C-alpha positions in Angstrom: 23.6 42.5 79.4 25.2 43.1 82.8 23.5 45.2 85.4 26.1 48.0 85.3 25.7 48.5 81.5 21.9 48.4 81.7 22.0 51.1 84.4 24.4 53.2 82.4 22.0 53.0 79.4 19.0 54.0 81.4 21.0 56.9 82.9 22.2 57.9 79.4 18.7 57.9 78.0 17.4 59.9 80.9 20.0 62.7 80.6 19.8 65.7 78.4 22.4 65.6 75.7 25.2 68.1 75.6 23.0 70.2 73.2 23.4 71.8 69.9 26.9 73.2 70.1 29.3 73.9 67.2 28.2 70.6 65.6 24.8 72.1 64.8 25.9 75.6 64.0 24.3 76.9 60.8 22.1 73.8 60.3 18.5 74.2 59.2 15.6 71.8 59.2 15.1 68.6 61.3 18.0 66.8 59.7 20.4 69.8 59.7 20.5 70.1 55.9 21.1 73.4 54.2 19.4 72.4 50.9 18.0 69.5 49.0 21.1 69.4 46.9 23.2 68.5 50.0 21.0 65.6 51.0 23.6 62.9 49.9 26.5 64.6 51.7 24.8 65.9 54.8 25.0 64.1 58.1 22.1 64.2 60.5 22.3 66.8 63.2 22.7 65.7 66.8 19.5 65.5 68.8 18.8 65.1 72.5 19.0 61.6 73.9 20.9 60.1 70.9 24.3 58.4 71.2 26.7 60.1 68.8 29.0 57.8 66.9 31.8 59.2 64.8 32.4 56.8 61.9 36.1 57.0 61.1 36.7 55.0 58.0 40.3 53.6 58.0 42.4 51.8 55.5 43.6 48.4 56.9 47.1 49.5 57.7 48.5 45.9 57.9 47.2 45.0 54.5 49.1 44.9 51.2 47.6 44.6 47.7 49.2 41.2 47.0 49.0 39.6 50.4 45.7 40.5 51.9 43.9 37.2 51.5 41.3 38.2 49.0 40.5 41.9 49.8 40.2 43.4 46.3 40.1 46.9 47.8 43.5 46.6 49.5 46.2 49.2 49.2 49.6 49.2 50.7 50.4 52.0 53.1 54.1 50.9 53.3 55.9 50.5 56.7 53.6 52.3 59.1 56.2 51.7 61.9 58.8 53.9 60.2 59.3 57.4 61.6 57.5 59.4 59.0 54.4 57.3 59.1 54.5 57.3 62.9 54.5 61.1 62.9 51.6 61.0 60.5 49.6 58.7 62.7 50.3 60.8 65.7 49.0 63.9 63.9 45.9 61.9 62.7 45.1 60.7 66.2 45.7 64.2 67.7 43.0 65.5 65.4 40.5 62.7 66.2 41.1 63.3 69.9 39.8 66.9 69.6 36.3 65.4 69.2 36.7 64.2 72.8 34.9 60.8 72.6 33.8 59.0 75.8 34.8 55.7 74.3 36.8 54.3 71.4 35.4 51.2 69.5 37.3 49.0 67.0 36.8 46.4 64.4 37.5 43.3 66.5 35.1 40.5 67.3 32.9 41.5 70.2 33.1 37.9 71.5 36.9 38.5 72.0 36.8 41.6 74.1 39.1 40.0 76.6 41.9 39.8 74.0 41.6 43.6 73.4 41.5 44.3 77.1 44.7 42.3 77.8 46.5 43.6 74.7 45.6 47.3 75.5 47.0 46.8 79.0 50.2 45.3 77.6 50.4 48.2 75.1 50.1 50.8 77.8 52.7 49.0 79.9 55.2 48.1 77.3 54.4 49.6 73.9 53.9 47.6 70.7 56.7 45.2 71.6 54.5 43.9 74.4 51.5 43.0 72.2 50.4 39.4 71.8 51.3 37.7 68.6 47.7 37.6 67.4 47.4 41.4 67.2 49.7 42.8 64.5 51.3 46.0 65.7 50.7 47.6 62.3 46.9 47.0 62.6 44.8 50.2 62.7 43.3 48.8 65.9 46.7 49.4 67.5 48.0 52.3 65.5 44.8 54.4 65.7 42.4 52.7 68.2 44.9 52.0 71.0 46.9 55.1 70.4 43.7 57.3 70.6 42.4 55.5 73.7 45.8 55.9 75.4 46.0 59.5 74.3 42.7 60.2 76.1 43.5 58.0 79.1 40.6 55.7 78.3 39.7 52.2 79.2 40.3 49.5 76.5 38.5 50.1 73.2 35.3 48.3 72.8 35.3 45.4 70.3 32.2 45.6 68.2 32.8 43.5 65.1 30.8 40.4 64.0 33.0 38.6 61.6 30.9 37.0 58.9 31.7 35.2 55.7 29.9 36.8 52.8 28.7 33.3 51.7 27.0 32.6 55.0 23.5 33.2 53.7 23.8 31.2 50.4 21.3 28.4 50.0 22.9 25.0 50.2 22.6 24.4 46.5 23.9 27.8 45.5 27.5 28.1 44.2 29.4 30.9 46.0 30.2 33.5 43.3 33.3 35.7 43.6 33.0 39.5 43.8 35.4 39.9 40.9 33.4 37.6 38.6 30.2 39.5 39.4 31.4 43.0 38.9 30.3 44.4 35.6 32.7 46.3 33.2 31.9 50.0 33.4 32.1 50.0 29.6 29.2 47.5 29.4 26.6 49.3 31.4 24.5 52.3 30.6 24.8 53.9 34.0 27.9 55.5 35.5 30.0 53.0 37.3 33.5 53.6 38.8 36.3 51.4 37.6 37.7 49.2 40.4 41.3 48.9 39.2 41.6 52.6 38.3 40.2 53.8 41.7 42.5 51.4 43.6 45.5 52.7 41.6 44.6 56.3 42.4 44.2 55.4 46.1 47.7 53.8 46.0 49.2 56.9 44.4 47.7 59.1 47.1 49.1 56.9 49.8 52.5 56.8 48.1 52.7 60.5 47.6 50.8 61.9 50.5 50.3 61.5 54.3 48.0 59.2 56.1 46.0 62.2 57.2 45.5 63.4 53.6 44.6 59.8 52.5 42.0 59.4 55.3 40.4 62.8 54.4 40.1 61.3 50.9 38.8 58.0 52.2 36.1 59.6 54.3 34.9 61.9 51.6 31.3 61.1 50.7 32.0 60.6 47.0 34.8 58.1 47.8 32.5 56.4 50.3 29.7 56.0 47.8 32.1 54.3 45.3 32.4 51.2 47.5 28.7 50.7 47.8 28.1 51.4 44.1 30.4 48.5 43.2 28.8 46.2 45.8 25.3 46.9 44.6 26.2 46.7 40.9 27.8 43.3 41.5 24.8 42.0 43.5 22.1 43.2 41.1 23.9 42.5 37.8 25.0 39.1 39.1 21.3 38.0 39.7 18.6 36.7 37.5 14.9 36.4 38.0 14.5 33.6 40.6 18.3 33.3 41.1 19.7 35.4 43.9 23.1 34.1 45.1 24.8 37.4 44.4 22.2 39.3 46.5 22.8 36.9 49.3 26.4 38.1 49.5 25.2 41.7 49.8 22.6 40.6 52.4 25.4 39.0 54.5 27.4 42.2 54.3 24.5 44.2 55.6 23.8 41.6 58.3 27.3 42.1 59.5 26.9 45.8 59.6 23.5 45.5 61.4 25.2 43.3 64.1 28.0 45.8 64.4 25.3 48.5 65.1 23.7 46.2 67.7 27.1 45.7 69.4 27.6 49.5 69.4 24.4 49.8 71.4 24.6 46.7 73.6 28.3 46.6 74.3 29.4 50.2 74.5 28.5 53.0 77.0 29.0 56.7 76.7 27.3 59.6 74.8 30.1 60.0 72.3 31.7 56.9 70.7 34.5 57.0 68.0 34.5 53.9 65.9 37.7 53.0 64.0 36.5 50.7 61.2 37.3 49.7 57.6 36.1 52.5 55.4 33.8 50.2 53.3 31.6 49.7 56.4 30.9 53.5 56.8 28.1 54.0 54.2 26.0 51.1 55.5 26.6 52.0 59.2 25.9 55.7 58.5 22.5 54.7 57.1 21.7 52.2 59.9 22.7 54.7 62.7 20.7 57.4 61.0 17.4 55.4 61.0 18.0 53.7 64.4 16.3 56.1 66.9 19.0 55.8 69.6 21.9 56.9 67.4 23.2 59.8 65.3 26.2 59.2 63.1 28.9 61.9 63.0 31.3 62.6 60.2 35.1 62.6 61.0 35.9 65.1 58.3 35.6 68.3 60.5 38.1 66.8 63.0 40.6 66.0 60.2 40.9 69.6 59.0 
């Protein structure tokens, strides 16, 4: 850790937080929950000395359902560079900007911050045409992260990802199972389980018929966020037997990645208010991690998207 960042952290912890403003209005109890019934959907209230991190779950704008390299959750947003989508993205970013973050963070390897620094400088000087070949101009890092940082006249977004293959924690003798092969059929289990193909089809319909703002409201809804984790846990637990845990190793690797993202948010980012643009499937895990980590409080993006 460099000396400047260490000093900034000490100063941050020593200061009094902005306080309980509109974000805490109407909240009761230590966690800001109105009732027990709202526990699942409630976000913890800001508290003094904690770094606030808005978890904005994004679709991967450059992805397509048939060309994403194995992402079974992929949907196709169409050409995000065409005029209508660009207006929608401008509207989305304007709303996120109202939260007034001190820093924007993005899903890019933390070890490659220099690439983001250079690309952001090129973007501000020459637009998307000036971006390096490695950074697709349709990526949400550019279309949301860069656009938001530029809109707020910020320094380059902080790269906080830790790319990790889900098979990284498998034992040497274990065969890597695929997520699709592990996922049970909802008709074959006694508990409620969402159907993958039906949910993806509905997501695609919403994208085709609505705006990117409307779709991201849907994507960041607590019910939709839980869907992703329910599928992951069902695959991990149903795909395991007593004494045989290769499926749980995949889920463990997923959580290890999210824990390292949380560590990067603390060790590589300064500021009291950080807005993280990240794939929506990361949000439930990160929300839990940032809730229990004493230095953080996660913040829902939904009020800013109204």
